Wavefront OBJ file of the C-alpha trace (Angstrom):
o trace
v 20.328 7.410 53.950
v 19.860 4.418 56.237
v 22.634 2.123 57.330
v 21.020 -0.665 55.313
v 21.134 1.424 52.145
v 24.804 2.202 52.711
v 25.770 -1.399 53.287
v 27.624 -2.880 50.321
v 27.129 -6.452 49.215
v 29.404 -8.519 47.009
v 29.298 -7.490 43.372
v 27.350 -9.648 40.987
v 29.502 -12.600 39.980
v 29.967 -13.519 36.344
v 27.517 -16.089 35.016
v 28.517 -19.635 35.821
v 29.640 -21.723 32.906
v 26.938 -24.074 31.711
v 26.802 -26.905 29.263
v 26.732 -26.025 25.588
v 23.333 -25.358 24.073
v 22.209 -24.305 20.581
v 21.825 -20.594 19.793
v 18.765 -18.855 21.272
v 17.248 -18.362 17.798
v 17.388 -22.127 17.197
v 15.807 -22.859 20.568
v 13.047 -20.321 19.962
v 12.335 -21.879 16.571
v 12.051 -25.278 18.252
v 9.661 -23.845 20.860
v 7.502 -22.205 18.199
v 7.389 -25.256 15.912
v 6.849 -27.584 18.858
v 3.936 -25.584 20.241
v 2.306 -25.140 16.834
v 2.528 -28.881 16.204
v 1.285 -29.635 19.721
v -1.709 -27.300 19.437
v -2.611 -28.694 16.014
v -2.347 -32.266 17.308
v -4.634 -31.424 20.241
v -7.262 -30.005 17.887
v -7.149 -33.002 15.536
v -7.110 -35.560 18.340
v -9.855 -33.801 20.310
v -12.377 -33.866 17.473
v -11.290 -37.342 16.326
v -12.023 -38.622 19.840
v -15.398 -36.861 19.712
v -16.255 -38.648 16.459
v -15.157 -41.977 17.948
v -17.187 -41.331 21.119
v -20.282 -40.787 18.993
v -19.712 -44.256 17.545
v -20.119 -43.118 13.973
v -17.997 -43.201 10.850
v -15.820 -40.140 10.173
v -17.605 -39.564 6.880
v -20.976 -39.082 8.585
v -19.832 -36.781 11.378
v -17.657 -34.525 9.185
v -15.153 -34.196 12.030
v -12.318 -33.581 9.556
v -14.328 -30.725 8.033
v -14.697 -29.192 11.498
v -10.948 -29.424 12.129
v -10.214 -27.910 8.707
v -12.367 -24.926 9.665
v -11.129 -24.500 13.255
v -7.397 -25.084 12.776
v -6.531 -22.083 10.522
v -8.646 -19.778 12.679
v -6.951 -21.118 15.812
v -3.504 -20.298 14.414
v -4.561 -16.785 13.393
v -6.169 -16.164 16.793
v -3.112 -17.561 18.585
v -0.885 -14.971 16.915
v -3.380 -12.203 17.596
v -3.754 -13.154 21.278
v 0.036 -13.573 21.725
v -0.224 -17.274 22.561
v 3.279 -17.813 21.099
v 4.929 -14.675 22.546
v 7.911 -15.046 24.840
v 6.177 -13.183 27.658
v 3.420 -15.837 27.757
v 5.718 -18.850 27.456
v 7.829 -18.322 30.574
v 5.156 -19.450 33.041
v 3.369 -22.823 32.490
v 0.020 -21.611 33.821
v 0.040 -18.488 31.621
v 0.859 -20.551 28.520
v -1.994 -22.960 29.317
v -4.505 -20.143 29.864
v -3.557 -18.470 26.567
v -4.016 -21.745 24.711
v -7.461 -22.358 26.230
v -8.569 -18.788 25.455
v -7.390 -19.118 21.859
v -9.131 -22.460 21.295
v -12.379 -21.180 22.795
v -12.393 -18.066 20.602
v -11.597 -20.076 17.453
v -14.358 -22.645 18.022
v -16.937 -19.978 18.902
v -16.055 -18.026 15.755
v -16.455 -21.116 13.545
v -19.820 -21.947 15.150
v -21.003 -18.372 14.601
v -19.975 -18.416 10.936
v -21.600 -21.843 10.430
v -24.832 -20.569 11.976
v -24.865 -17.416 9.833
v -24.337 -19.414 6.624
v -26.696 -22.229 7.688
v -23.965 -24.830 7.499
v -24.815 -26.433 10.842
v -25.425 -29.816 9.186
v -21.650 -30.110 8.827
v -21.205 -29.349 12.537
v -23.063 -31.983 14.617
v -23.724 -30.546 18.078
v -22.520 -33.575 20.020
v -19.234 -33.829 18.088
v -18.628 -30.085 18.408
v -19.389 -30.112 22.149
v -17.273 -33.157 22.991
v -14.500 -32.123 20.591
v -14.304 -28.606 22.028
v -14.193 -29.864 25.621
v -11.532 -32.471 24.781
v -9.468 -29.909 22.850
v -9.558 -27.368 25.688
v -8.419 -29.954 28.234
v -5.642 -31.331 26.017
v -4.389 -27.873 25.010
v -4.224 -26.775 28.648
v -2.418 -29.911 29.859
v -0.031 -30.214 26.908
v 0.954 -26.516 26.981
v 1.493 -26.589 30.748
v 3.737 -29.658 30.549
v 5.581 -28.374 27.468
v 6.477 -25.027 29.055
v 7.287 -26.607 32.416
v 9.772 -28.969 30.752
v 10.789 -26.626 27.924
v 14.604 -26.642 28.478
v 14.717 -30.447 28.396
v 12.407 -30.683 25.369
v 14.152 -28.137 23.129
v 17.731 -28.643 24.335
v 18.277 -25.494 26.382
v 16.704 -22.341 27.798
v 15.278 -20.296 24.886
v 14.370 -17.184 26.894
v 16.993 -15.092 28.622
v 16.189 -13.683 32.059
v 18.837 -11.127 33.074
v 19.422 -9.840 36.606
v 20.646 -6.251 36.907
v 22.310 -5.972 40.340
v 23.747 -2.790 41.817
v 25.853 -4.423 44.567
v 24.058 -2.553 47.357
v 21.354 -5.116 48.123
v 21.608 -8.881 48.690
v 22.165 -10.853 45.521
v 19.046 -12.935 44.728
v 19.773 -16.654 44.726
v 17.440 -17.569 41.886
v 18.623 -19.003 38.583
v 19.235 -16.335 35.925
v 20.592 -16.522 32.397
v 23.013 -13.709 33.182
v 23.862 -11.456 36.124
v 24.953 -7.945 35.195
v 26.798 -5.722 37.661
v 25.181 -2.288 37.342
v 28.311 -0.644 38.725
v 30.127 -1.415 35.458
v 29.423 1.925 33.823
v 25.616 2.051 34.167
v 24.287 4.952 36.220
v 20.514 5.484 35.866
v 20.803 9.017 37.220
v 23.092 10.083 34.384
v 21.085 10.956 31.277
v 23.841 10.145 28.823
v 22.914 8.929 25.310
v 26.163 6.946 25.054
v 25.353 5.072 28.262
v 21.807 4.354 27.054
v 23.227 3.018 23.799
v 25.656 0.764 25.695
v 22.867 -0.443 27.995
v 20.672 -1.216 24.984
v 23.484 -3.278 23.459
v 23.897 -5.202 26.723
v 20.179 -5.911 27.054
v 19.605 -6.699 23.371
v 19.550 -10.467 23.950
v 17.316 -10.396 27.060
v 13.626 -11.283 27.051
v 13.161 -10.161 30.625
v 15.244 -7.945 32.901
v 14.837 -8.018 36.666
v 16.461 -5.263 38.718
v 17.756 -5.722 42.255
v 18.844 -2.333 43.540
v 18.713 -0.032 46.556
v 15.213 1.404 47.242
v 16.283 4.944 46.396
v 17.494 3.794 42.953
v 14.343 1.970 41.865
v 12.652 5.019 40.401
v 15.760 5.948 38.415
v 16.082 2.434 37.002
v 12.369 2.403 36.136
v 12.830 5.571 34.044
v 15.989 4.173 32.433
v 14.289 0.936 31.355
v 10.885 2.218 30.208
v 12.257 2.945 26.734
v 14.590 -0.052 26.526
v 12.179 -2.212 24.468
v 12.379 -5.121 26.903
v 10.071 -6.301 29.690
v 11.621 -4.872 32.840
v 10.689 -5.723 36.421
v 11.996 -5.038 39.915
v 12.398 -6.961 43.116
v 10.529 -5.421 46.094
v 9.151 -2.410 44.232
v 7.710 0.721 45.797
v 4.328 0.914 44.132
v 3.583 4.491 45.102
v 6.527 5.881 43.092
v 6.924 3.575 40.102
v 3.450 3.713 38.490
v 3.733 0.023 37.468
v 1.914 -1.481 34.509
v 1.144 -4.691 36.355
v 2.307 -7.256 38.879
v 4.300 -10.401 38.183
v 6.660 -12.792 39.947
v 9.821 -14.747 39.363
v 10.633 -17.849 41.401
v 7.862 -16.877 43.872
v 9.446 -13.466 44.483
v 7.012 -10.559 43.849
v 7.903 -8.096 41.100
v 6.151 -5.263 39.281
v 6.307 -4.627 35.550
v 7.635 -1.138 34.788
v 7.901 -1.522 31.006
v 5.737 -3.671 28.764
v 8.432 -4.415 26.164
v 7.812 -4.515 22.416
v 4.513 -5.016 20.629
v 3.280 -8.590 20.447
v 4.461 -10.897 17.681
v 1.304 -10.425 15.605
v 1.325 -6.614 15.951
v 5.037 -6.429 15.084
v 4.444 -8.596 12.014
v 1.526 -6.455 10.842
v 3.368 -3.178 11.451
v 6.561 -4.362 9.715
v 4.690 -5.690 6.665
v 2.791 -2.409 6.565
v 6.050 -0.414 6.741
v 7.818 -2.419 4.044
v 4.832 -2.364 1.680
v 4.162 1.344 2.058
v 7.808 2.466 1.946
v 8.548 0.390 -1.174
v 5.443 1.700 -2.921
v 6.284 5.284 -1.948
v 9.902 4.976 -3.143
v 8.798 3.625 -6.528
v 6.037 6.208 -6.900
v 8.202 9.143 -5.796
v 11.390 8.089 -7.611
v 11.142 10.950 -10.161
v 10.626 13.492 -7.361
v 13.572 12.076 -5.398
v 15.804 12.295 -8.472
v 14.710 15.876 -9.215
v 15.341 16.930 -5.610
v 18.828 15.380 -5.661
v 19.744 17.173 -8.907
v 18.397 20.486 -7.624
v 20.437 20.223 -4.424
v 23.587 19.412 -6.389
v 22.987 22.360 -8.736
v 22.095 24.829 -5.950
v 25.093 24.458 -3.607
v 28.280 22.386 -3.317
v 28.274 19.369 -1.037
v 26.588 15.986 -0.625
v 22.945 15.443 -1.553
v 22.108 13.662 1.676
v 22.504 14.901 5.233
v 23.119 12.129 7.772
v 22.648 12.754 11.471
v 22.789 10.552 14.582
v 19.427 10.377 16.324
v 17.854 8.382 19.136
v 15.752 5.428 18.018
v 13.912 2.467 19.488
v 15.159 1.193 22.861
v 17.255 4.398 23.133
v 19.700 3.053 20.536
v 21.270 5.525 18.146
v 21.036 5.364 14.358
v 21.822 7.586 11.369
v 18.831 9.303 9.834
v 18.879 10.328 6.156
v 17.507 13.623 4.857
v 17.996 15.718 1.775
v 20.561 18.400 2.621
v 18.711 21.694 2.953
v 21.523 23.786 4.470
v 24.940 24.866 3.352
v 27.600 22.348 4.315
v 29.366 24.759 6.678
v 26.059 25.445 8.455
v 24.958 21.847 8.952
v 24.575 21.047 12.637
v 25.327 17.359 13.154
v 24.449 17.514 16.872
v 21.159 19.327 16.299
v 21.833 21.877 19.044
v 20.445 24.741 16.942
v 16.942 24.339 15.562
v 16.086 25.824 12.192
v 14.342 29.204 12.413
v 11.986 30.963 10.021
v 14.679 33.189 8.481
v 17.625 30.839 9.022
v 20.591 32.018 6.934
v 21.979 28.478 6.756
v 19.130 27.219 4.564
v 19.721 27.181 0.798
v 17.201 28.328 -1.788
v 16.303 24.764 -2.757
v 16.480 23.749 0.882
v 13.768 26.246 1.803
v 11.418 24.668 -0.752
v 12.268 21.143 0.370
v 11.648 21.987 4.014
v 8.454 23.888 3.318
v 6.994 20.891 1.455
v 8.599 18.260 3.770
v 10.314 16.702 0.732
v 13.604 16.856 2.663
v 12.248 14.041 4.901
v 11.547 11.581 2.054
v 14.955 9.775 2.170
v 13.791 8.439 5.528
v 11.704 5.986 3.527
v 14.981 4.086 3.156
v 15.418 4.221 6.953
v 11.980 2.601 7.186
v 12.932 -0.060 4.648
v 16.156 -0.723 6.566
v 14.243 -1.182 9.811
v 15.573 1.790 11.788
v 12.268 3.629 11.509
v 8.568 3.066 10.946
v 6.088 4.990 8.819
v 4.254 6.117 11.974
v 5.836 6.650 15.380
v 7.428 9.295 17.597
v 9.711 11.546 15.542
v 13.434 10.900 16.262
v 15.378 13.747 17.824
v 19.018 14.743 17.527
v 21.267 14.300 20.565
v 21.681 18.018 21.100
v 18.037 19.035 20.675
v 16.979 21.644 23.221
v 13.876 23.362 24.508
v 14.332 26.620 26.435
v 18.096 25.998 26.430
v 17.639 22.613 28.129
v 18.286 19.197 26.633
v 15.009 17.407 25.999
v 15.526 14.862 28.788
v 16.239 17.708 31.213
v 12.810 19.204 30.498
v 10.842 16.054 31.332
v 12.191 12.821 32.823
v 9.591 10.822 30.834
v 11.372 11.755 27.615
v 13.141 8.382 27.399
v 9.814 6.515 27.575
v 8.897 7.595 24.022
v 11.649 5.367 22.631
v 9.815 2.116 23.389
v 8.786 2.047 19.702
v 10.534 2.729 16.408
v 10.642 6.414 15.455
v 8.396 7.397 12.581
v 8.284 9.499 9.457
v 5.151 11.036 10.893
v 3.377 10.773 14.206
v 0.495 11.872 16.384
v 2.402 14.956 17.550
v 3.008 16.075 13.975
v -0.618 15.766 12.839
v -1.640 17.789 15.891
v 0.629 20.598 14.707
v 3.474 20.123 17.187
v 6.449 20.614 14.884
v 9.139 23.172 14.179
v 11.519 24.787 16.672
v 11.165 24.072 20.408
v 11.487 27.563 21.881
v 9.783 26.970 25.210
v 9.452 23.870 27.379
v 5.793 23.367 26.425
v 6.870 22.887 22.792
v 8.573 19.675 23.905
v 6.003 18.653 26.527
v 3.118 18.817 24.039
v 4.979 16.519 21.642
v 5.982 14.162 24.424
v 2.411 13.849 25.666
v 1.199 13.003 22.157
v 3.990 10.433 21.686
v 3.166 8.674 24.978
v -0.520 8.660 24.071
v 0.342 7.010 20.737
v 2.373 4.285 22.475
v -0.414 3.509 24.937
v -3.148 3.208 22.287
v -1.377 1.781 19.242
v -3.355 0.051 16.517
v -2.816 -0.356 12.782
v -6.062 1.550 12.189
v -4.706 4.508 14.118
v -1.553 4.395 11.995
v -3.721 4.620 8.870
v -5.637 7.555 10.349
v -2.405 9.395 11.206
v -1.082 8.847 7.667
v -4.298 10.268 6.214
v -4.099 13.265 8.542
v -0.439 13.834 7.637
v -1.366 15.034 4.154
v -3.236 17.939 5.758
v -0.127 19.207 7.577
v 2.565 18.622 4.927
v 2.409 22.343 4.175
v 2.530 23.713 7.735
v 3.272 27.200 9.023
v 5.999 25.742 11.283
v 7.726 23.875 8.418
v 10.867 25.934 7.834
l 1 2 3 4 5 6 7 8 9 10 11 12 13 14 15 16 17 18 19 20 21 22 23 24 25 26 27 28 29 30 31 32 33 34 35 36 37 38 39 40 41 42 43 44 45 46 47 48 49 50 51 52 53 54 55 56 57 58 59 60 61 62 63 64 65 66 67 68 69 70 71 72 73 74 75 76 77 78 79 80 81 82 83 84 85 86 87 88 89 90 91 92 93 94 95 96 97 98 99 100 101 102 103 104 105 106 107 108 109 110 111 112 113 114 115 116 117 118 119 120 121 122 123 124 125 126 127 128 129 130 131 132 133 134 135 136 137 138 139 140 141 142 143 144 145 146 147 148 149 150 151 152 153 154 155 156 157 158 159 160 161 162 163 164 165 166 167 168 169 170 171 172 173 174 175 176 177 178 179 180 181 182 183 184 185 186 187 188 189 190 191 192 193 194 195 196 197 198 199 200 201 202 203 204 205 206 207 208 209 210 211 212 213 214 215 216 217 218 219 220 221 222 223 224 225 226 227 228 229 230 231 232 233 234 235 236 237 238 239 240 241 242 243 244 245 246 247 248 249 250 251 252 253 254 255 256 257 258 259 260 261 262 263 264 265 266 267 268 269 270 271 272 273 274 275 276 277 278 279 280 281 282 283 284 285 286 287 288 289 290 291 292 293 294 295 296 297 298 299 300 301 302 303 304 305 306 307 308 309 310 311 312 313 314 315 316 317 318 319 320 321 322 323 324 325 326 327 328 329 330 331 332 333 334 335 336 337 338 339 340 341 342 343 344 345 346 347 348 349 350 351 352 353 354 355 356 357 358 359 360 361 362 363 364 365 366 367 368 369 370 371 372 373 374 375 376 377 378 379 380 381 382 383 384 385 386 387 388 389 390 391 392 393 394 395 396 397 398 399 400 401 402 403 404 405 406 407 408 409 410 411 412 413 414 415 416 417 418 419 420 421 422 423 424 425 426 427 428 429 430 431 432 433 434 435 436 437 438 439 440 441 442 443 444 445 446 447 448 449 450 451 452 453 454 455 456 457 458 459 460 461 462 463 464
């Protein structure tokens, strides 16, 4: 270790007291409403100016009809292209570019539809051309100025940028929402679920985390933050070891992105609506089956109907999963250190049927409704789960990366047949590879495909 790496710098000071500002949720709401109103005003004003420039009456140019067609499509496209996401509203130039891209796509789509339906008489070429150009310019300028002066306009800083400092490198002098001393119980080299849970709680209010640490600790922090469900970056990164997702900067200091953070606002909305709709429908449809399973469990063996176990969820935070109890109470393994085997003597008669048909997993529909889980995602594992007598995170250091999304009732690994006991290390590695592939290529259509494929593996030879 070099002398520079050994040199200690003053610990990160506590955040300086600042003037009172409204809660972050209020500020974000103001940003969202302000930008929506600003974008809408730019669209209306742009095409109104085009109609005025043509020196014609509004009734003859149909400029209001054009706006009525473009505006709803602009808002839909803006959500889809993440024009209102926090990650694109922290840099003025990025916010302006997203707005211009969204407006261009919306106008082109309306023109295409008008051409296909031969409604071009309602879209005079001169008004459309001038209106589009004026809208693009006004959207770019207004978004740039809005984001540049955002704290003054909304009454505070709506997005929290947290610095994670390990005390071994110089403390960056830039302005941060909070400075966290990594020496206060956070060791990236220690794969401890309790520490990950505490770190997740600490980072829960951050939109962006920037790490300033010793060079030899950057890789460890990159692994620790990949599943934290927050955009994480590092000062002075070593590109050859971190496999970054992209480059960025903060206050003109280069950084690399090591974790992309959650899905965009539009994708999260679609996935959550999908989860709520499907879980509610399934609960109502399967209510008789759920009731019959509960009565059978109660009749078959003494003890509670449900088995609750702590598992690792999104952002490495722990939650309690619900299952129908399929084992005798004295044989239930709350830590999950012992996987169920084919002739497991702990499993009850009814439990064997429930496990064979995967009915024991159905109470997790309520976990989905609660928001702890999703219909499709990486399956959640118990804290003591092992492969070849090793804890899962000891088998592969990328294990924590799979927690960047909510765990699911079913997943890509399951439909590929990777389920049951993990006897050898490859049993875990195959599942992990499938989970990481799912995270990299998520789409709602793929979720639907996985759900359809799940019905083929409900009765599986490894379901015991």
